[in-house]
MDTraj code that builds the backbone (N, CA, C; nanometers):
import mdtraj as md
import numpy as np

residues = "MET THR VAL GLU LEU ASP ARG SER GLY CYS ILE ALA CYS GLY LEU CYS GLU ALA THR CYS PRO ALA VAL PHE ARG ILE ALA ASP ASP GLY LEU ALA GLU VAL TYR GLN GLN PRO ALA ASP ALA VAL GLN GLN ALA ASP ALA GLN GLN ALA ALA ASP SER CYS PRO VAL ALA VAL ILE HIS THR ALA ASP".split()
xyz = np.array([
    [7.1125, 6.1772, -1.1504],
    [7.1594, 6.2829, -1.2374],
    [7.2814, 6.3488, -1.1739],
    [7.3796, 6.3789, -1.2573],
    [7.4924, 6.4604, -1.2134],
    [7.4924, 6.5902, -1.2923],
    [7.5365, 6.6940, -1.2273],
    [7.5382, 6.8265, -1.2879],
    [7.6808, 6.8802, -1.2836],
    [7.7258, 6.9335, -1.3958],
    [7.8565, 6.9974, -1.4036],
    [7.8397, 7.1355, -1.4648],
    [7.9265, 7.2256, -1.4269],
    [7.9222, 7.3623, -1.4777],
    [8.0638, 7.4035, -1.5170],
    [8.0815, 7.4455, -1.6422],
    [8.2119, 7.4915, -1.6911],
    [8.2275, 7.6374, -1.6501],
    [8.2911, 7.6579, -1.5364],
    [8.3017, 7.7927, -1.4799],
    [8.3802, 7.8875, -1.5701],
    [8.4676, 7.8344, -1.6552],
    [8.5479, 7.9224, -1.7408],
    [8.4623, 7.9971, -1.8424],
    [8.3433, 7.9451, -1.8712],
    [8.2547, 8.0117, -1.9654],
    [8.1388, 8.0848, -1.8996],
    [8.1319, 8.0783, -1.7685],
    [8.0218, 8.1408, -1.6944],
    [8.0277, 8.2932, -1.7069],
    [7.9111, 8.3531, -1.7283],
    [7.9032, 8.4998, -1.7358],
    [7.8378, 8.5589, -1.6109],
    [7.8152, 8.4758, -1.5104],
    [7.7629, 8.5197, -1.3806],
    [7.6290, 8.5923, -1.3909],
    [7.5414, 8.5419, -1.4754],
    [7.4097, 8.6049, -1.4900],
    [7.3175, 8.5728, -1.3724],
    [7.3439, 8.4614, -1.3018],
    [7.2637, 8.4251, -1.1854],
    [7.1373, 8.3476, -1.2161],
    [7.1119, 8.3184, -1.3430],
    [6.9890, 8.2478, -1.3801],
    [6.9846, 8.1074, -1.3191],
    [7.0966, 8.0380, -1.3170],
    [7.0963, 7.9023, -1.2615],
    [7.0627, 7.9042, -1.1129],
    [7.1220, 7.9955, -1.0397],
    [7.0946, 8.0052, -0.8964],
    [6.9486, 8.0423, -0.8721],
    [6.8953, 8.1307, -0.9524],
    [6.7549, 8.1699, -0.9372],
    [6.6607, 8.0549, -0.9708],
    [6.6984, 7.9721, -1.0670],
    [6.6146, 7.8604, -1.1106],
    [6.6237, 7.7415, -1.0164],
    [6.7438, 7.7152, -0.9643],
    [6.7646, 7.5971, -0.8809],
    [6.8655, 7.6261, -0.7700],
    [6.8248, 7.7014, -0.6676],
    [6.9180, 7.7380, -0.5611],
    [6.9643, 7.6199, -0.4753],
    [6.8972, 7.5062, -0.4856],
    [6.9402, 7.3884, -0.4112],
    [7.0670, 7.3267, -0.4701],
    [7.0976, 7.3591, -0.5948],
    [7.2123, 7.2998, -0.6642],
    [7.3192, 7.4036, -0.6971],
    [7.2763, 7.5217, -0.7370],
    [7.3695, 7.6255, -0.7832],
    [7.3769, 7.7415, -0.6846],
    [7.4932, 7.8031, -0.6809],
    [7.5099, 7.9269, -0.6042],
    [7.6191, 8.0092, -0.6717],
    [7.6229, 8.1367, -0.6354],
    [7.7285, 8.2244, -0.6833],
    [7.8405, 8.2186, -0.5798],
    [7.9580, 8.1797, -0.6257],
    [8.0741, 8.1651, -0.5374],
    [8.1334, 8.3020, -0.5047],
    [8.2300, 8.3008, -0.4149],
    [8.2945, 8.4248, -0.3722],
    [8.3614, 8.5002, -0.4878],
    [8.4006, 8.4280, -0.5928],
    [8.4644, 8.4945, -0.7078],
    [8.3632, 8.5525, -0.8058],
    [8.2341, 8.5391, -0.7744],
    [8.1295, 8.5980, -0.8574],
    [8.0746, 8.5067, -0.9654],
    [8.1328, 8.3887, -0.9826],
    [8.0865, 8.2945, -1.0840],
    [7.9987, 8.1879, -1.0196],
    [7.9124, 8.1298, -1.1003],
    [7.8253, 8.0237, -1.0521],
    [7.9054, 7.8968, -1.0276],
    [7.8524, 7.8142, -0.9373],
    [7.9126, 7.6839, -0.9128],
    [7.8045, 7.5855, -0.8718],
    [7.8319, 7.4586, -0.8957],
    [7.7485, 7.3514, -0.8450],
    [7.8028, 7.3202, -0.7066],
    [7.7212, 7.3399, -0.6042],
    [7.7689, 7.3124, -0.4695],
    [7.7048, 7.1880, -0.4107],
    [7.6025, 7.1365, -0.4772],
    [7.5348, 7.0156, -0.4308],
    [7.4666, 6.9513, -0.5508],
    [7.4740, 6.8210, -0.5615],
    [7.4047, 6.7498, -0.6685],
    [7.2555, 6.7402, -0.6343],
    [7.1696, 6.7328, -0.7349],
    [7.0252, 6.7243, -0.7093],
    [6.9921, 6.6025, -0.6233],
    [6.9099, 6.6243, -0.5222],
    [6.8777, 6.5195, -0.4256],
    [6.7477, 6.4456, -0.4562],
    [6.6636, 6.5038, -0.5403],
    [6.5350, 6.4405, -0.5685],
    [6.4871, 6.4813, -0.7071],
    [6.3717, 6.4298, -0.7463],
    [6.3194, 6.4540, -0.8806],
    [6.2899, 6.6013, -0.9063],
    [6.2433, 6.6724, -0.8060],
    [6.2139, 6.8151, -0.8232],
    [6.3425, 6.8923, -0.8493],
    [6.4458, 6.8649, -0.7709],
    [6.5732, 6.9331, -0.7918],
    [6.6345, 6.8942, -0.9261],
    [6.6176, 6.7698, -0.9669],
    [6.6677, 6.7284, -1.0982],
    [6.5980, 6.8059, -1.2099],
    [6.4685, 6.8208, -1.1993],
    [6.3928, 6.8952, -1.3002],
    [6.4358, 7.0415, -1.3020],
    [6.4544, 7.1000, -1.1842],
    [6.4977, 7.2393, -1.1767],
    [6.6387, 7.2566, -1.2316],
    [6.7279, 7.1621, -1.2024],
    [6.8649, 7.1688, -1.2544],
    [6.8650, 7.1556, -1.4065],
    [6.7793, 7.0686, -1.4590],
    [6.7703, 7.0540, -1.6047],
    [6.7164, 7.1816, -1.6678],
    [6.6206, 7.2447, -1.6027],
    [6.5677, 7.3714, -1.6537],
    [6.6770, 7.4778, -1.6538],
    [6.7590, 7.4800, -1.5498],
    [6.8705, 7.5752, -1.5440],
    [6.9682, 7.5488, -1.6574],
    [6.9981, 7.4216, -1.6827],
    [7.0892, 7.3868, -1.7918],
    [7.0324, 7.4287, -1.9267],
    [6.9043, 7.4020, -1.9463],
    [6.8394, 7.4366, -2.0733],
    [6.8293, 7.5871, -2.0930],
    [6.8240, 7.6633, -1.9849],
    [6.8056, 7.8079, -1.9914],
    [6.9364, 7.8866, -1.9902],
    [7.0468, 7.8205, -1.9598],
    [7.1750, 7.8905, -1.9477],
    [7.2093, 7.9609, -2.0790],
    [7.2282, 8.0933, -2.0769],
    [7.2525, 8.1671, -2.2009],
    [7.3855, 8.1351, -2.2682],
    [7.4788, 8.0767, -2.1947],
    [7.6089, 8.0416, -2.2544],
    [7.6316, 7.8900, -2.2566],
    [7.5303, 7.8130, -2.2224],
    [7.5311, 7.6666, -2.2315],
    [7.6519, 7.6022, -2.1638],
    [7.6806, 7.6446, -2.0398],
    [7.7945, 7.5871, -1.9683],
    [7.7531, 7.4868, -1.8607],
    [7.6225, 7.4602, -1.8493],
    [7.5726, 7.3624, -1.7530],
    [7.5417, 7.2339, -1.8277],
    [7.5942, 7.1234, -1.7767],
    [7.5750, 6.9943, -1.8421],
    [7.5206, 6.8946, -1.7393],
    [7.4221, 6.8171, -1.7831],
    [7.3636, 6.7148, -1.6972],
    [7.3815, 6.5784, -1.7618],
    [7.3888, 6.4760, -1.6774],
    [7.3992, 6.3385, -1.7259],
    [7.3251, 6.2488, -1.6291],
    [7.2665, 6.1438, -1.6836],
    [7.1946, 6.0479, -1.5983],
    [7.2897, 5.9458, -1.5414],
])
top = md.Topology()
chain = top.add_chain()
for i, resn in enumerate(residues, 1):
    res = top.add_residue(resn, chain, resSeq=i)
    for name in ("N", "CA", "C"):
        top.add_atom(name, md.element.get_by_symbol(name[0]), res)
traj = md.Trajectory(xyz[None], top)
């Protein structure tokens, strides 16, 4: 799985980082970023949950 985040639409709510801190973090500019791709099935599931829960739908996953 690969994860991408459209930072231009991010509202910095922090939900992705709270849901999957192994993949997402809040960068120095205050917006979320993908800093590491999911390494295992648990992280993939958590990243997908973050994507599904994103209030502005800026997280995209692909197999």
